[in-house]
Kinemage of the C-alpha trace (Angstrom):
@kinemage 1
@onewidth
@group {chain A} dominant
@subgroup {mainchain}
@vectorlist {calphas} color= white
{ca met a 1} P 13.514 -3.600 -15.011
{ca pro a 2} L 15.502 -6.647 -13.570
{ca ile a 3} L 13.541 -9.301 -11.779
{ca val a 4} L 14.740 -11.120 -8.696
{ca asn a 5} L 13.317 -14.699 -8.521
{ca asp a 6} L 12.597 -16.552 -5.282
{ca asn a 7} L 15.760 -18.603 -5.485
{ca tyr a 8} L 18.287 -15.786 -5.053
{ca pro a 9} L 20.963 -17.556 -3.054
{ca lys a 10} L 21.794 -16.994 0.695
{ca lys a 11} L 25.192 -15.975 2.049
{ca asp a 12} L 24.526 -16.886 5.514
{ca ser a 13} L 21.163 -18.568 6.440
{ca thr a 14} L 21.524 -17.701 10.083
{ca glu a 15} L 21.467 -13.876 9.541
{ca met a 16} L 18.912 -13.440 6.894
{ca ser a 17} L 15.719 -15.174 5.485
{ca asp a 18} L 14.991 -15.857 1.945
{ca glu a 19} L 12.545 -12.846 1.757
{ca gln a 20} L 15.076 -10.449 3.415
{ca leu a 21} L 17.842 -11.633 0.882
{ca lys a 22} L 15.410 -11.011 -1.954
{ca gln a 23} L 14.577 -7.592 -0.467
{ca leu a 24} L 18.305 -6.676 -0.179
{ca ala a 25} L 18.762 -7.926 -3.888
{ca ile a 26} L 15.950 -5.580 -4.899
{ca gln a 27} L 17.434 -2.759 -2.993
{ca asn a 28} L 20.807 -3.306 -4.791
{ca met a 29} L 19.125 -3.069 -8.217
{ca lys a 30} L 17.022 0.120 -7.097
{ca arg a 31} L 20.214 1.688 -6.184
{ca glu a 32} L 21.891 1.084 -9.428
{ca glu a 33} L 18.716 2.320 -11.250
{ca val a 34} L 18.522 5.396 -9.279
{ca lys a 35} L 22.148 6.009 -9.870
{ca ala a 36} L 21.827 5.336 -13.717
{ca ser a 37} L 18.808 7.726 -13.941
{ca gly a 38} L 20.695 10.774 -12.290
{ca phe a 39} L 17.639 11.232 -9.836
{ca pro a 40} L 18.647 13.480 -6.900
{ca thr a 41} L 19.595 11.569 -3.752
{ca glu a 42} L 20.642 12.994 -0.386
{ca ile a 43} L 23.230 11.467 2.373
{ca ile a 44} L 21.472 11.187 5.678
{ca ser a 45} L 23.380 11.053 9.056
{ca leu a 46} L 22.263 8.693 11.488
{ca pro a 47} L 22.151 9.410 15.189
{ca ser a 48} L 23.968 6.043 16.213
{ca lys a 49} L 26.907 7.404 13.967
{ca gly a 50} L 27.018 3.502 12.796
{ca lys a 51} L 28.539 2.487 16.305
{ca val a 52} L 25.900 -0.029 17.065
{ca tyr a 53} L 26.214 -2.087 13.839
{ca pro a 54} L 28.949 -4.666 13.347
{ca glu a 55} L 31.833 -4.056 10.922
{ca gly a 56} L 30.746 -4.841 7.385
{ca asn a 57} L 27.281 -3.897 7.706
{ca pro a 58} L 26.385 -0.985 5.444
{ca leu a 59} L 24.950 0.993 8.239
{ca ser a 60} L 28.186 1.018 10.203
{ca ser a 61} L 29.251 3.909 8.064
{ca gly a 62} L 26.738 5.991 10.101
{ca thr a 63} L 24.955 7.212 6.911
{ca ile a 64} L 22.432 6.283 4.457
{ca glu a 65} L 21.453 7.359 0.930
{ca met a 66} L 18.094 8.380 0.232
{ca lys a 67} L 16.244 9.650 -2.769
{ca tyr a 68} L 13.663 12.290 -2.964
{ca met a 69} L 9.798 11.423 -2.668
{ca thr a 70} L 7.921 11.035 -5.995
{ca ala a 71} L 4.288 10.326 -7.073
{ca arg a 72} L 5.057 6.559 -6.488
{ca glu a 73} L 5.745 7.057 -2.795
{ca glu a 74} L 2.431 9.070 -2.511
{ca asp a 75} L 0.667 5.995 -3.871
{ca ile a 76} L 2.283 4.133 -1.012
{ca leu a 77} L 1.149 6.838 1.439
{ca thr a 78} L -2.443 6.589 0.398
{ca ser a 79} L -2.552 2.941 0.215
{ca gln a 80} L -5.679 1.898 2.466
{ca asn a 81} L -4.365 -1.717 2.429
{ca leu a 82} L -0.923 -0.721 3.652
{ca ile a 83} L -2.628 1.686 6.077
{ca lys a 84} L -4.759 -0.916 7.453
{ca gln a 85} L -1.737 -3.405 7.784
{ca gly a 86} L 0.000 -0.656 9.824
{ca val a 87} L 3.119 -0.956 7.643
{ca val a 88} L 2.683 2.279 5.397
{ca leu a 89} L 5.622 4.099 6.881
{ca asp a 90} L 8.035 1.272 6.679
{ca arg a 91} L 7.032 0.684 3.032
{ca leu a 92} L 7.512 4.370 2.280
{ca met a 93} L 10.984 4.455 3.927
{ca gln a 94} L 11.983 1.290 2.150
{ca ser a 95} L 10.987 2.872 -1.162
{ca met a 96} L 13.109 5.832 -0.618
{ca ile a 97} L 16.112 4.259 0.689
{ca val a 98} L 18.877 3.863 -1.758
{ca ser a 99} L 21.554 2.243 0.176
{ca pro a 100} L 21.893 -1.862 0.013
{ca ile a 101} L 20.653 -2.365 3.683
{ca asn a 102} L 18.534 -4.891 5.593
{ca phe a 103} L 15.640 -2.674 6.727
{ca asn a 104} L 15.165 -4.575 9.925
{ca asp a 105} L 18.704 -3.942 11.207
{ca leu a 106} L 17.870 -0.476 11.763
{ca val a 107} L 17.756 0.541 15.430
{ca ile a 108} L 14.697 2.308 16.170
{ca gly a 109} L 16.319 5.785 16.679
{ca asp a 110} L 17.929 5.539 13.410
{ca lys a 111} L 14.743 4.536 11.778
{ca asn a 112} L 13.023 7.397 13.443
{ca ala a 113} L 15.723 9.908 11.777
{ca ile a 114} L 15.091 8.056 8.420
{ca met a 115} L 11.387 9.005 8.854
{ca val a 116} L 12.024 12.473 9.444
{ca ala a 117} L 14.360 12.642 6.438
{ca ala a 118} L 11.601 11.071 4.404
{ca arg a 119} L 9.263 13.767 5.407
{ca ile a 120} L 11.776 16.388 4.569
{ca leu a 121} L 12.662 15.024 1.210
{ca gly a 122} L 8.935 14.573 0.382
{ca tyr a 123} L 7.097 17.919 1.694
{ca gly a 124} L 9.882 19.985 3.011
{ca lys a 125} L 11.417 20.845 6.469
{ca asp a 126} L 8.316 23.037 7.626
{ca tyr a 127} L 6.041 21.262 9.996
{ca glu a 128} L 3.181 23.296 11.668
{ca ile a 129} L 1.495 21.944 14.933
{ca lys a 130} L -0.974 23.065 17.453
{ca phe a 131} L 0.470 22.856 20.896
{ca glu a 132} L -1.322 23.500 24.245
{ca cys a 133} L 0.436 25.479 26.750
{ca pro a 134} L 1.371 23.406 29.869
{ca lys a 135} L 0.360 26.232 32.224
{ca cys a 136} L -2.804 27.750 30.700
{ca asp a 137} L -4.033 25.246 28.244
{ca ala a 138} L -4.179 27.925 25.381
{ca glu a 139} L -3.536 26.494 21.883
{ca asn a 140} L -0.436 27.873 20.409
{ca asp a 141} L 0.415 27.514 16.534
{ca ile a 142} L 4.119 26.266 16.387
{ca his a 143} L 6.499 26.299 13.241
{ca ile a 144} L 8.961 23.504 13.650
{ca asp a 145} L 12.070 23.225 11.253
{ca leu a 146} L 12.602 19.594 10.958
{ca thr a 147} L 16.086 19.839 10.063
{ca gln a 148} L 16.849 21.502 13.415
{ca leu a 149} L 15.591 18.572 15.640
{ca pro a 150} L 18.218 17.755 18.347
{ca glu a 151} L 19.694 14.280 18.542
{ca thr a 152} L 20.512 11.995 21.247
{ca val a 153} L 24.063 10.391 20.806
{ca ile a 154} L 25.861 7.684 22.428
{ca pro a 155} L 28.147 9.257 25.098
{ca glu a 156} L 31.766 8.793 24.572
{ca asp a 157} L 32.365 6.975 27.939
{ca val a 158} L 29.707 4.302 27.430
{ca ile a 159} L 31.004 0.819 27.490
{ca met a 160} L 30.530 -1.310 24.541
{ca pro a 161} L 31.893 -4.713 24.537
{ca thr a 162} L 30.736 -5.181 20.909
{ca pro a 163} L 28.986 -2.901 18.340
{ca gly a 164} L 25.575 -2.596 19.643
{ca gln a 165} L 25.716 -4.009 23.112
{ca phe a 166} L 26.196 -2.093 26.340
{ca glu a 167} L 27.240 -2.942 29.907
{ca phe a 168} L 25.166 -1.783 32.916
{ca asn a 169} L 25.637 -2.568 36.718
{ca leu a 170} L 22.396 -3.040 38.285
{ca pro a 171} L 22.421 -0.775 41.401
{ca gln a 172} L 20.276 -2.890 43.851
{ca ser a 173} L 21.399 -6.460 43.014
{ca lys a 174} L 25.053 -5.399 41.827
{ca arg a 175} L 24.711 -7.891 38.944
{ca thr a 176} L 26.288 -6.949 35.543
{ca ile a 177} L 24.175 -7.187 32.422
{ca thr a 178} L 24.863 -6.766 28.884
{ca phe a 179} L 22.027 -5.362 26.784
{ca lys a 180} L 21.332 -4.433 23.228
{ca leu a 181} L 19.314 -1.731 21.508
{ca leu a 182} L 16.168 -2.950 20.014
{ca asn a 183} L 16.189 -2.883 16.028
{ca thr a 184} L 13.350 -2.864 13.695
{ca gly a 185} L 13.079 -6.594 13.202
{ca asp a 186} L 13.155 -7.101 17.167
{ca asp a 187} L 10.380 -4.600 17.616
{ca lys a 188} L 8.256 -6.333 14.841
{ca arg a 189} L 8.700 -9.867 16.557
{ca ile a 190} L 8.070 -8.481 20.151
{ca ser a 191} L 4.814 -6.672 18.861
{ca lys a 192} L 3.677 -9.774 17.083
{ca glu a 193} L 4.332 -11.934 20.263
{ca ile a 194} L 2.426 -9.558 22.505
{ca glu a 195} L -0.542 -9.601 20.114
{ca leu a 196} L -0.676 -13.297 19.807
{ca ala a 197} L -0.362 -13.632 23.787
{ca asn a 198} L -3.334 -11.013 24.318
{ca lys a 199} L -5.424 -12.834 21.729
{ca ala a 200} L -4.971 -16.524 23.117
{ca asn a 201} L -5.727 -15.300 26.601
{ca lys a 202} L -9.369 -14.488 27.316
{ca asn a 203} L -9.013 -14.167 31.181
{ca thr a 204} L -10.305 -10.833 32.235
{ca glu a 205} L -7.341 -10.502 34.892
{ca phe a 206} L -4.711 -11.237 32.138
{ca val a 207} L -1.604 -9.109 32.640
{ca asp a 208} L 0.044 -7.747 29.675
{ca lys a 209} L 3.694 -8.702 29.750
{ca glu a 210} L 5.168 -6.248 27.213
{ca leu a 211} L 7.665 -4.829 29.705
{ca thr a 212} L 9.001 -8.281 30.553
{ca thr a 213} L 8.811 -9.332 26.929
{ca arg a 214} L 10.916 -6.688 25.785
{ca leu a 215} L 13.507 -6.966 28.606
{ca lys a 216} L 13.956 -10.580 27.575
{ca thr a 217} L 14.923 -9.573 24.166
{ca ile a 218} L 17.158 -6.449 25.138
{ca ile a 219} L 19.153 -8.400 27.740
{ca val a 220} L 21.722 -10.591 26.189
{ca ser a 221} L 23.623 -11.838 29.269
{ca val a 222} L 23.515 -11.730 33.039
{ca asp a 223} L 26.932 -11.928 34.670
{ca gly a 224} L 28.148 -13.247 31.637
{ca asn a 225} L 25.533 -15.983 31.157
{ca thr a 226} L 23.871 -15.893 27.681
{ca asp a 227} L 21.410 -18.700 28.012
{ca lys a 228} L 17.931 -17.350 26.743
{ca lys a 229} L 16.223 -19.534 29.608
{ca phe a 230} L 18.483 -18.240 32.387
{ca ile a 231} L 17.872 -14.754 31.110
{ca ala a 232} L 14.032 -15.298 30.864
{ca asn a 233} L 14.049 -16.679 34.454
{ca phe a 234} L 16.118 -13.745 35.796
{ca val a 235} L 13.671 -11.166 34.257
{ca glu a 236} L 10.710 -12.690 35.314
{ca asn a 237} L 11.722 -13.713 38.998
{ca glu a 238} L 15.080 -11.954 40.004
{ca leu a 239} L 15.039 -8.560 38.249
{ca phe a 240} L 14.164 -5.963 41.143
{ca ala a 241} L 11.707 -3.272 39.967
{ca ala a 242} L 14.289 -0.698 41.151
{ca asp a 243} L 17.132 -2.152 38.933
{ca ser a 244} L 14.580 -2.492 35.957
{ca arg a 245} L 13.588 1.432 36.250
{ca ala a 246} L 17.335 2.018 36.523
{ca leu a 247} L 18.061 0.063 33.562
{ca arg a 248} L 15.403 1.611 31.397
{ca thr a 249} L 16.415 5.170 32.594
{ca tyr a 250} L 20.187 4.525 31.506
{ca met a 251} L 18.807 2.983 28.172
{ca lys a 252} L 16.937 6.191 27.367
{ca asn a 253} L 19.824 8.467 28.061
{ca ile a 254} L 22.244 6.447 25.947
{ca thr a 255} L 20.012 5.538 23.005
{ca pro a 256} L 20.669 7.315 19.822
{ca asp a 257} L 17.517 9.004 18.645
{ca ile a 258} L 15.786 12.093 17.190
{ca lys a 259} L 14.359 14.210 19.871
{ca phe a 260} L 10.799 15.557 18.911
{ca gln a 261} L 11.243 18.585 20.983
{ca ile a 262} L 10.155 22.272 20.928
{ca asn a 263} L 12.959 24.451 22.193
{ca asn a 264} L 12.372 27.986 23.831
{ca phe a 265} L 8.603 27.731 24.001
{ca thr a 266} L 6.600 31.007 25.008
{ca cys a 267} L 2.998 30.689 25.159
{ca thr a 268} L 1.250 33.440 23.042
{ca ser a 269} L -1.533 33.884 25.833
{ca cys a 270} L 0.180 33.695 29.050
{ca asp a 271} L 3.926 34.291 28.215
{ca his a 272} L 4.772 31.100 30.088
{ca glu a 273} L 8.235 29.841 29.090
{ca glu a 274} L 9.826 26.473 28.686
{ca glu a 275} L 13.274 25.743 27.636
{ca ala a 276} L 12.158 22.495 26.006
{ca leu a 277} L 8.940 20.713 25.589
{ca ser a 278} L 8.226 17.277 23.766
{ca phe a 279} L 5.625 17.180 21.004
{ca ser a 280} L 3.991 14.200 19.129
{ca ile a 281} L 3.564 13.941 15.382
{ca asp a 282} L 0.073 13.823 13.933
{ca thr a 283} L -1.457 12.621 10.770
{ca asn a 284} L -0.068 16.121 8.984
{ca phe a 285} L 3.466 14.907 9.381
{ca phe a 286} L 3.151 12.712 6.137
{ca trp a 287} L -0.176 14.145 4.983
{ca pro a 288} L 0.042 17.845 5.304
{ca lys a 289} L -2.766 19.818 4.545
{ca ser a 290} L -2.907 21.130 1.004
């Protein structure tokens, strides 16, 4: 098997770290190995259709190639070390992705779609859950076909000044902001920043600033001003609560993603009906009962 050393050259140091470039090189070699072996792969469509990635990024094609799960990936799933670190699913997906991509570039919705694809390529499309009726609380056994989960896509009339960036006029202040969708790398950095802040502050009245921390990353300009200090001050001191909520609602409506949703639910106990209900995945999603 080819070996990548730590001195793999950078193309642009402002875009990728040494470790990211190393992983990209490994991904390229893995792709060639999978192709040479004739091991089966599938092309997976991404909810974003590639619209949120710059031209030249492999993800801008709107698809990604993945291989079927093997015993090697099951080793990853059962690794107590990876589970303890909270990175087991990321490692699983990285192992199954064949396309030469930077994993941290994936916006969260596309990452969710890849997670569902990994489950299908490993253990099939059938997913069984127990769901409580919202009216009578009776437990219902629900069968879900993971290939039929609905998607949220970017509406055609949405303004995108550049790929991955969107414009929104705040309804109360009438200011115009440009924001981006968080990708996997952003999400990791924000989580780490919040974790460190919480550990550092022992004050019992300490306020968790997760919302404002995320908004400072999401917003890339205010009335055309892209200065990070200006944006931070705006979020902390000038962003009305009504505008913040309107922005988050708008983002939810236009963010490409997979919907974990039960359609046409009918309770087996009281016959209560719902057109659509959200559900959460549990440990059986990647560790189905034998």
